[in-house]
C-alpha positions in Angstrom: 0.3 0.0 -0.2 1.5 3.4 -1.1 1.9 6.2 1.5 -0.9 9.0 0.6 0.6 12.4 1.0 -1.2 14.6 3.4 -3.4 17.4 1.4 -3.0 20.6 3.0 -5.9 23.3 2.4 -7.0 26.4 3.8 -9.8 25.5 6.3 -11.2 29.2 6.3 -11.7 29.2 2.5 -14.3 26.3 2.9 -17.8 27.3 1.7 -19.3 26.0 4.9 -16.9 27.5 7.3 -18.2 30.6 8.6 -16.2 34.1 9.0 -14.3 33.7 12.3 -12.2 36.6 13.8 -10.6 37.4 17.1 -12.6 40.2 18.9 -9.9 42.7 20.0 -9.6 42.9 23.8 -10.8 46.2 24.5 -14.1 45.6 22.2 -14.5 42.2 23.9 -15.2 43.7 27.4 -17.7 46.2 25.6 -19.3 43.1 24.3 -19.3 41.1 27.6 -20.8 44.0 29.2 -23.4 44.7 26.8 -24.2 40.7 26.8 -24.1 40.9 30.7 -21.9 37.6 31.1 -18.5 36.7 32.1 -16.2 35.1 29.5 -16.8 31.7 30.6 -20.6 31.9 30.2 -20.0 32.0 26.6 -20.1 29.1 24.6 -16.8 27.5 24.3 -14.5 26.8 21.4 -11.4 24.6 22.2 -8.0 25.7 20.9 -7.6 22.5 19.4 -10.6 23.5 16.9 -8.9 23.7 13.3 -10.7 27.2 13.0 -9.0 28.6 16.1 -5.5 27.2 14.8 -6.3 28.9 11.4 -6.7 32.1 12.8 -4.2 31.9 15.9 -7.0 32.0 18.6 -5.4 31.5 22.0 -7.2 30.5 25.5 -8.7 33.4 27.0 -9.4 35.2 23.8 -13.2 35.7 22.3 -13.9 34.6 18.9 -16.6 36.4 16.8 -18.3 34.2 14.1 -20.6 35.9 11.1 -23.1 32.8 10.1 -25.8 33.0 7.4 -28.9 32.4 8.3 -32.0 31.8 6.0 -34.4 33.8 7.8 -32.1 36.1 9.7 -29.7 36.9 6.7 -26.7 36.7 8.9 -26.2 36.6 12.6 -23.1 37.1 15.0 -22.3 34.5 17.8 -19.2 34.8 19.8 -17.5 32.1 21.3 -14.5 32.0 24.4 -11.5 30.1 23.4 -10.5 27.5 25.9 -7.7 25.6 26.5 -8.7 22.0 26.7 
């Protein structure tokens, strides 16, 4: 059996992966205040997630995700990056 070469591609360019971006710390404080939550209360995104690795997210970061929705057009959700 021949060894197969692992193909690499940019996961961020895949049509099913929504746009992800790391929120700057000063903006994150405002978002948390507006939502009335602590960072740990946001849904989690593991640092080992392929998209988190692709954008360089570190534990403690907040990631903004722009999702397309058939009923509302586009929605923005936030995730808290955890190390495990």
